[in-house]
N, C-alpha and C positions, 0 to 999 in steps of 0.2 A: 512849720515845726522844727524844732534842734532835737536830732537823735545822738546820744553818748554810745560811742564801738564802745565797750570795755573788753579787751584783750587783758590776756596775761602778761603781753610786750607789745610794744608796738616799734618794728623794724625801719629804718627810714635811712638812707644815705650812707649804711653802714655799720650806724651804730643801733642797738636794741637797748630799749628802756623800757623799763619790767614796771609793772602798774603803774603805766600810763593808758590814758582814755585819749579817744576823737571823736571833739563834738559838729558832727556835720550840721548845715542850716541851708537849706535849699542844694542847689548841685555844687556845694563847695565846704570845703574846710573851715570851721568857725572856730576851732583853735585844737591844742594837744597838749598835752600835760595829765600831772596826777589830779585827782581827786574834782574830775569834772562833772558838773551835774547839766540836764537837759529835759525836755518834756517827755522824752520816751529814751529806755536805757536798753540795750542788748549784749545780754551776758555772753562773750564769748572768752570763759575761762577754759585755760588751756592752748588758746590761742595764739597766734603771733600775727597782729595786723601789719601788713604790707602796703606799697603803694601799687597801684593796678599794675599787673605785667605787660612789657612791651615786647614785641616779636618782630624785630626789623627785617626781616625778609618770611614771607610765606608767598605762597599761590593758593587762595580761597577755589581756583576754577579747576584746580587740581586732587585727584585723590591716588592712595597708593597705586603704588605700579605693579606689586604683586596682585592687587583684584583687575586692576585692566592695562595693561602696556600704555606709556606713555603716546606713542602713533596711534594707537585706537581712539585715544580719548579724544585726540585731537582730529581725528579722521573722521568717528564713528558717532562721537557722542553730539547731540544736535547740542548749539549755543545754548537752546530754552532748555533742557534736561542739565546741562553744567551749571546752570546759574540758578534752578532748584537745591543742586547738590552745594553751589556754591552758600545757598541761604543756610544750609545745616553745619555747613562748615565752619562760620562765620557764629553762632550759635554754641558750637562745639568748642569754640576758642576760646569766646568769654564765659564759659560755665567753668573752665578751665583756670580764670582767673587772668586771664589774657586780654586788657580792654583795649588797649591799641594795638594796631598790627599796622606794618607795610607791608602791601601787597604787591609783589612785583612781576606784574605782568596776569593777563589772562590764559596766555599759553592758548591761541588760535581763539578763543572766545571774544574777538573784537574788544569791543567798548564794555562789555557789559558790566565790568568792574563801576564803572558810572553810575549806573542805575541802582547795584547795589549797594554802593556809597550810602546816594541820596535816599534810600529806603531805609536804613539804618539809621541816617539824621532826620529823618521825618517820623521814626517812629512805628515805621510798619511791620519793622523783623530786629529781631533782637539780632545785636552783634558786636563788634568791637569798636573802638573809632578809626577810621582808616586814610591812610594816605595811599595812594594808588597809580600804577604806573601805566595803564592801559593796555595797549599791545606790546609795548619794548619795539628795539629794532636791532634787525641784524643784518648782516652781510649778505650779499643776495647768493643766493647757494649752500651759504654754510650751516644750515639751521637744519630742523628735522619739520617734519618728516623727511629721512635724507631721498632725494629724486634719485639714485643708482641705489635704493631699494623697490623700486617702484618702476610699471612699463613706465616708457619715455613719455609718451602719449600720453598719461593722463593728465588732470588739473589738478595739483596735490596741495590740499591748503596749509600754511604752515604757521608755526609754534607762534612766529612774531611777524611785523612788517618788514619787508627786505627794502633797501637799498644799498646803493653804490656810487660813488665819488660824493664829492663834497655838496654841491647843490641837492642830489637826491636826499642825502640825508639832512642837511639842513631842514629841507622840505618837513621828510618824516618828524622832526621835533616840534616843528610850528604845528603841524597838522595835529599831532599828540597833544602838545599841550591846549591846542585850541578845543579839544575835544574833553578835555578836565583832566589831563593829567597832572597829578603834584608833584612826583618826579618823572624823569627819562631815564629808561632803561637802555642799557646798551649791551649787546655782547660785545666783547673786546679780541676773545679766541673762541672756536669750537673745535669738535673732534672733524676738522676739515681737511685734515693730512690726507696723504694719499692712502696710509694704511691706519686711516683714523683716529689719527693723532689729533691732540690738541694742539692748534699752531693759532698767530692771529687773525682776526679779520678782517679789522681795519687798519686802514694805513693810520701814521702818525697825524697826518694833514686831516681826513676824513674824523680822527676821534677828537683831534682839537677844536674842528670848523662845530659839531655838534655839541660838544660842551659849550663852547661858546653862545650858542645858540640860546640853548637850554637858559645860561646864567642872564642873558639877556632881557628872557624873559622869565626870570624868578625864578627859575626850576632847577634843582640840585638835582645831580646825574649819577648814577647807581651804572657801575658798570661788573659786567660777569667777566671774572678772568680768573682762568685755573693758570696757566703757563707764566713764567716768570718775564717774558717779553711781555704777554697780555698784561702783565701789573703793570709793567714798570710804563708803559703806551698811556692808561690810563692815567697812570700819576703823573706822569708830564702835561698830561692833556687838561692837568686839571680838576679831575673827576672829584665826588664829595665823599663817596663810600665805594669799597671795591670788596665784592662777594667771593664766596671760597679760597681763593690764592691756593689751592694745592700744592703749586710748586713753585709759589715763590719763596725769594733767596732772603737773606738778610740784606743783603745791601739794597735791594727792591722795598724792604720792608721797611728801611732807613730813611731812603725817600721819601715814602710814604710820613714815615712821622716828623720828617723835617717838613711838608707839605701840609700836616694836620688832615691828613685823610684817611676817613676811619675803615677801620677793617671788621667784616659782618664772615666768622670762620664754616659757618654751616658742617660742624662735625655730625651732627646729628643724619644730615642728607647723604653724607659720605657711608656711614654707618649702614644705615638704611639700604643706600642700593647694593654695596657689599652684602648684605643678607637676600637681598631678593635674587642677585644674578651672579657670586661672587665677585673677587675683588684682582682683575689680570693686571689692573694699574696699579695696584697698592694704595689708591687714594686715600684708605682708612688711615696708615701709617704715614703717608704724606700729609693728611691736613694736620695731625698730629704735630707732626714734626713743623709746617708751616705756623700754626698756632704759637709752640715754641718762639721760632723765630719772630713772630710777631710782636707778644710779649718780650724776650732781647732787646728790640728795637725799638720799646714804647709807644707805639702804635696806638692809638684809639682803638678800643675793642667791642665794639658791641654784642649784642645777643639776635641773632637771625640762624633759624634753623631750618627754611626751606619747606616747612610744614606743606603738607600737600603730595612730595614725595614717601611720607610716610603719614599716617590720621592727624587729622587734625584735632586738638585736644589734646593733644600727646608733648602741644610744644615745648615743656618742662625737658623733656629730654635733654635739649642742648642744653640748660643748664647744667645739668647733671653732666655731663659730658664734658663740657669746661672744668666744672671741679673738678672732675676726674683725672684732668689732663694739666694740670700746674695751678690754675686759679682757685683760690680758698673760694668756699662758699659764701661766704661776704662778696668778696669780689665779682662773682659771677652774678648774685642778686643786684649789684650796684649797676652791672654790665644789663641787666634787662630793666632797669627802672630810668636811673640819671642819666647816665651813659647813653641810652635809647633815646630817651627826652631830649638830650641835648643835639644828639646827631638829626632827628626828625623836626628840632626847630619850636618844639615845644615846650623845653625846660621851664619856661618861666611861669606853667600854672599844672606840671604834670612831672612825674618822678620822685616825686618827694613828699612826704605828709609832712604839711607846712600851711598855716592858716592864710587863707586866699587862693590854695591850691584846687584846681578840680577834685572834688571828693571821688575817685575811682580809685578803690580799695579792694582789697583782697584780704581776707583773713583763713588761716591754715592751721591744722591742728600740728602743734607741736611747734620745734625751732628752726626753719629753713637754714639760719645763717649756722646750724651747726651740725646738721643734716638736711641737705638741699633735697634729697626725695620727699621732704615733709608738703615740697610745694603740690603734691599730690593728694595732697587731704585736702582739698579746698572743702571751707565749711561757710563762708558767705562771700559774696561776690556784689560789689555797690557799683555803679557808674551815674555818676555826676548826683549824687546822691541818692541814687534809687537803688534798692535792693533787687538783685536778680535772681528768679526763679531756677534752684539747681534741681 
């Protein structure tokens, strides 16, 4: 059966078309244009119809740190409990219009994201399409929960898999890929300095070996990097995306642009954490500055919020901050649709409203290309041609 969605306007790839409709047949878009007919019509007067939104940096197995600290989530919440929470988080994101997520690590919940993705794909639970990173990989002793904060005879679960040396990091890449990782996530730096400052944690050789091993297995690589040296090493190693980048300089962002490495700025995470705990390292200001450097350098910028640090379903706050700090609303929407689809390798069937593309769609009241906060007024979500109960 064909369904015609009739909004006030259709937005795709930076262009709004007044009076257009979209006809959906099965799981795909059959046509987009004026004066379309179908067996059923859904009236969306006053709304804008967009491609389903994509968040390229989320953590479904985390919830806001002002509810429970990150350490306590990793140390005290059983994996089974965290998985139940992840189910509710996935549903919240989908109902907010985010039909695709790249989930960048379970933060101590092992390979539970593999089963979460499977359950969504099999229709057992509601949720966005997922690309997952499973456990992620950190340098031994560099991540959390920090050993120095606990008894030395404690056996502390860690938020990611530890590795040291080329042999160990390559093995970790291969094991995580074998378990179902779509992406390999590396922590290129972390707060492991003597006074808690952010320092590089993998050597250039370790980073390069991990990236090469991942690419040999057909897995792209995401690198967490907050320091300029962390970004530089990730770029030289051939990472596919770099996350956060709060300490990045123009020269390093220029290197990223030269090597076509995408940047996910996670502005919302910096602001949320500052709201919870204060901002002694000025990460909000630094995140805004690095965002400006990335834009000036011509880096490909996607939309990645780091949801989990703050509430799932509130992913749109990243687009609001991107629009508040230099992007137009149109540019932010393109980042969360076509650009993210390209980053995730699904641009051939997602990220735009085009004939033959998957019918992942969201309708919001108002015009988000003029007022980005309209994204919060969700009226309809469709995934694979099926309407989601809101």
